C-alpha positions in Angstrom: 11.1 -11.9 50.0 9.0 -8.8 48.7 5.3 -9.4 48.5 5.0 -11.0 45.1 2.3 -12.5 42.9 2.0 -16.2 42.8 -0.4 -18.9 40.9 -1.4 -21.9 43.1 -1.5 -25.4 41.7 -2.0 -28.9 42.7 -2.8 -27.9 46.2 -2.8 -30.9 48.3 -3.2 -32.4 52.0 -0.3 -34.3 53.8 -2.4 -34.8 56.8 -1.7 -32.9 59.9 -1.9 -29.4 59.0 0.8 -29.7 56.2 -0.1 -28.8 52.5 2.1 -29.4 49.0 1.3 -26.3 46.4 2.9 -25.8 43.4 3.9 -22.3 43.1 4.1 -20.0 39.9 5.8 -16.4 40.4 5.2 -13.2 38.6 7.7 -12.5 37.7 9.2 -16.1 37.8 12.3 -14.7 38.6 11.2 -14.1 42.3 11.0 -17.6 42.8 14.6 -17.8 43.6 14.4 -15.2 46.6 11.4 -17.6 48.8 12.7 -18.8 52.2 11.6 -21.0 54.9 9.2 -19.0 57.0 7.7 -17.0 54.2 4.1 -16.7 53.8 2.0 -18.3 50.8 -1.6 -16.8 50.6 -4.2 -18.0 48.4 -6.9 -15.8 46.6 -9.8 -16.2 49.8 -6.9 -15.1 52.1 -6.0 -18.5 53.5 -2.3 -18.2 55.0 0.4 -21.1 55.1 3.9 -20.7 56.4 6.7 -22.4 54.0 8.6 -25.1 55.8 10.6 -26.6 52.8 10.3 -26.7 48.7 11.5 -29.7 46.5 15.4 -29.2 46.1 15.8 -27.4 49.3 18.5 -26.3 50.1 18.9 -25.0 46.8 17.1 -21.9 45.8 13.6 -22.3 45.3 12.5 -22.7 41.4 9.3 -21.2 39.4 6.5 -23.9 39.5 8.3 -25.8 42.3 6.6 -27.9 45.0 6.5 -25.6 48.2 5.6 -27.7 51.5 3.6 -25.5 54.1 1.6 -25.5 57.5 -1.3 -23.7 58.0 -1.5 -20.4 59.8 -5.1 -19.7 60.4 -7.4 -22.3 59.6 -6.8 -25.8 59.0 -8.4 -26.1 55.0 -6.8 -27.0 51.8 -5.3 -24.0 49.7 -7.7 -22.8 47.0 -5.6 -23.5 43.4 -6.0 -20.2 41.5 -8.5 -20.0 38.6 -7.3 -17.3 35.9 -4.9 -15.1 37.2 -1.8 -14.5 39.9 -4.5 -14.4 42.6 -2.4 -15.3 45.4 0.6 -13.8 47.3 4.2 -15.0 48.7 5.9 -12.7 51.0 8.0 -12.3 54.0 5.7 -11.3 56.8 6.4 -7.7 57.9 8.7 -6.8 54.9 7.4 -3.5 53.1 7.0 -3.8 49.5 8.0 -0.7 47.8 10.0 -1.2 44.9 8.1 -1.3 41.6 9.8 -3.6 38.9 9.8 -0.8 36.5 9.3 3.2 37.3 10.6 6.2 35.8 9.7 9.7 35.1 10.2 11.4 31.8 8.2 12.8 29.0 6.4 12.6 25.6 7.4 14.7 22.8 5.6 13.3 20.0 2.5 10.9 19.6 0.5 10.0 16.5 -2.2 7.2 15.6 -0.5 4.0 14.2 -1.7 3.3 10.9 -4.8 1.1 10.8 -5.2 0.5 14.7 -8.1 2.3 16.6 -6.9 3.8 19.9 -3.2 2.4 19.1 -0.4 5.1 19.0 3.3 5.5 18.0 5.2 7.7 20.7 8.7 9.2 20.8 9.6 10.2 24.5 12.5 9.6 26.9 12.7 8.8 30.7 15.0 9.9 33.1 16.4 6.7 34.0 17.5 4.4 31.3 18.5 1.5 33.5 14.7 1.5 34.4 13.7 2.1 30.9 15.6 -1.1 29.5 13.9 -3.2 32.0 10.5 -2.4 30.3 8.4 -5.1 28.3 5.5 -4.9 26.2 2.5 -5.0 28.7 3.9 -2.5 30.7 2.3 1.0 31.1 3.0 4.8 30.4 0.7 7.2 32.3 0.4 11.0 30.4 0.5 14.3 32.2 -3.4 13.9 32.6 -3.5 10.3 34.3 -4.4 8.3 31.6 -2.9 4.9 30.9 -1.5 3.3 28.0 -0.1 -0.3 27.5 3.1 -0.9 25.4 2.2 -3.0 22.9 6.1 -2.9 21.0 9.5 -1.6 21.8 12.6 -2.2 19.8 14.4 -4.9 20.8 17.6 -3.0 19.8 17.1 0.7 20.1 14.6 0.5 22.9 13.4 3.9 23.7 15.8 5.6 21.5 13.3 5.2 18.4 9.4 5.6 18.7 7.3 2.7 20.4 3.4 1.8 20.3 1.0 2.0 23.1 -2.9 0.9 23.3 -5.3 3.2 24.9 -6.7 1.5 27.7 -10.2 3.5 28.0 -10.5 3.5 24.1 -11.5 7.0 24.2 -9.5 8.1 21.3 -7.4 10.6 22.7 -3.9 11.1 21.3 -1.0 10.9 24.2 -0.4 14.7 24.6 3.2 16.1 24.8 4.8 16.7 28.0 5.9 14.9 31.4 5.1 11.1 31.5 5.8 8.1 33.9 6.7 4.5 32.7 5.8 1.8 35.0 4.7 -1.5 35.5 1.5 -2.0 37.7 1.3 -4.5 40.8 0.4 -7.5 40.6 -0.3 -8.2 44.3 -1.8 -5.3 45.5 -4.4 -2.6 44.3 -2.1 0.3 44.6 1.6 1.7 43.1 4.7 -0.3 44.8 6.5 3.3 44.6 7.1 5.8 47.4 8.5 8.1 45.2 6.2 8.3 42.8 5.5 12.0 41.5 2.0 14.1 42.2 1.7 14.1 38.3 -0.4 10.8 38.5 -0.2 9.7 41.9 -4.0 9.5 42.7 -4.7 8.3 38.9 -2.2 5.3 39.2 -3.7 4.1 42.4 -7.1 4.3 41.2 -6.1 2.9 37.8 -4.0 -0.3 39.1 -7.3 -1.7 40.3 -8.8 -0.9 36.7 -6.1 -2.4 34.8 -5.8 -5.4 37.0 -9.6 -6.1 37.2 -10.5 -5.5 33.9 -11.8 -8.5 32.5 -11.0 -8.2 28.8 -7.7 -6.7 29.6 -5.6 -9.8 28.9 -7.0 -9.9 25.1 -5.9 -7.9 22.2 -8.2 -7.6 18.9 -5.6 -8.3 16.0 -6.2 -8.7 12.0 -5.0 -11.9 10.6 -2.5 -11.3 7.8 -1.3 -14.8 7.5 -2.6 -15.3 4.2 -4.5 -18.1 5.7 -7.0 -19.1 8.4 -5.1 -18.9 11.7 -6.5 -21.6 14.2 -7.3 -21.2 17.9 -4.7 -21.8 20.2 -2.0 -21.5 17.6 0.7 -19.0 18.5 1.1 -15.7 16.5 3.4 -12.6 16.6 2.7 -8.9 16.1 4.5 -8.3 12.6 5.8 -4.7 11.5 2.4 -3.5 10.4 0.9 -4.2 14.0 -1.5 -7.1 12.7 -0.3 -11.2 13.5 0.9 -13.7 11.8 2.2 -17.2 12.7 4.9 -17.3 15.1 8.3 -19.2 14.5 11.3 -18.9 16.9 13.1 -17.2 13.7 14.6 -13.6 13.4 11.1 -12.2 13.5 10.9 -13.1 17.2 13.1 -10.1 18.7 13.4 -8.8 22.2 10.4 -6.6 22.2 8.0 -8.4 19.9 4.5 -9.1 20.7 3.9 -12.9 21.0 0.4 -14.5 21.6 -2.2 -17.0 21.6 -5.1 -17.2 19.4 -7.9 -17.1 22.1 -11.5 -18.1 21.8 -12.2 -18.9 18.0 -10.1 -19.1 14.4 -9.3 -16.1 12.9 -9.7 -16.0 9.0 -7.4 -14.3 7.0 -7.6 -10.6 6.7 -10.4 -10.8 9.6 -10.1 -9.6 13.2 -10.0 -12.0 16.1 -8.9 -11.8 19.9 -5.0 -12.6 20.8 -4.1 -13.7 24.6 -1.2 -11.3 25.2 -1.2 -10.8 29.2 0.8 -13.2 31.7 -0.9 -14.9 34.1 -3.8 -16.6 32.4 -4.8 -20.4 31.5 -5.1 -21.3 27.9 -6.3 -24.5 26.6 -6.8 -26.2 23.2 -3.3 -27.8 22.9 -2.4 -31.7 22.9 0.3 -33.9 24.2 1.8 -31.4 26.5 3.7 -32.5 29.0 2.5 -31.7 32.6 4.8 -29.6 34.6 7.1 -28.9 31.4 8.0 -25.4 29.8 6.6 -24.6 26.8 8.3 -22.8 23.8 7.3 -21.2 20.4 8.1 -23.9 17.8 11.5 -23.7 16.2 10.6 -25.5 13.0 6.7 -25.3 12.8 4.9 -21.8 12.5 2.3 -21.4 14.9 3.0 -24.6 16.9 5.0 -25.1 19.8 7.7 -27.6 21.3 8.5 -28.4 25.2 12.5 -28.3 24.9 15.3 -26.0 23.2 16.8 -29.0 21.7 17.7 -27.9 17.7 18.6 -24.3 18.9 21.9 -23.2 18.2 23.8 -20.4 19.9 22.5 -16.7 19.1 19.2 -18.1 18.1 15.9 -16.8 19.5 13.7 -18.6 22.0 10.4 -17.3 23.6 9.2 -19.1 26.4 5.3 -19.0 26.4 4.9 -20.7 30.0 4.3 -24.1 31.5 1.9 -26.9 30.8 -0.9 -27.2 33.6 -2.1 -30.5 31.5 -1.9 -32.3 28.4 -4.1 -29.7 26.5 -3.4 -26.3 28.9 -0.6 -24.2 30.0 -0.6 -21.4 32.2 0.9 -18.4 30.0 3.9 -16.4 31.3 5.8 -15.4 28.2 9.1 -14.2 28.0 12.3 -13.9 25.7 15.5 -15.5 25.5 18.5 -16.2 23.5 20.1 -19.7 23.0 24.2 -19.8 24.1 
């Protein structure tokens, strides 16, 4: 498989150099490409050869228990801490394909009302197929090499209407008109995966990937609470049309492209600002009654809450997957949108 970032969890020894690992993939869709003989590598470089997984010979699935044997050192794999800090790959297979990469241009940009360092952009991309894979959290690089993280894309019209970004370096620089690149930074190595990237931003992107992925506070975004009452820590919120947050419920307000997050470190009083976890790959605690190992979804009925199954949803309704429970109080945040069929 192509080199893919993984989160290692519940690593244990079976004796004789055999170890089991619960492996979460980023993106999770890559889990099915795991094959016997592939390599799992932890955050300190310990390597393990895949021998089987739960459910073999069916395709592996995200969060599955994988059985391995050590390659270099007979030592227990190091569980991941906050981010997808391990790798899964087929030895000697070159990873050259980015998840999203297309060149294009910015035709206009303006400050988004009431938000510092957040901008509304109108633009277009050479490959609509590539652009349609982009999600909130991916990046736009302008003609000067500056990075802007996408915070909102219209779920229906996509890039045919304006979208919103935040400036990573917070210098107050409105994105200039001209050529640009749309891309998703690598999760597994500190450089851009594409071999065809234009000279416009090659050096900037190689350096910037490291900055974007290593920046400690990059997983949080400041938002203002417009719910009308206090939003508590660990409650689920979504970005409204005003660019602020309200309590989230799996209804028509949450559509493809909507930013959904978790109130991170403290309660947010009404009309006050606070930190919201928006970036995949981080642990979040403060929940109760979760079933370990099971998926977690935005609640269909109770705003700000979660549920662990899709019962009650009917065909056509929005489903927002938040991640998987690591314990009764903690989940691994890996959000994605879906529809009940």
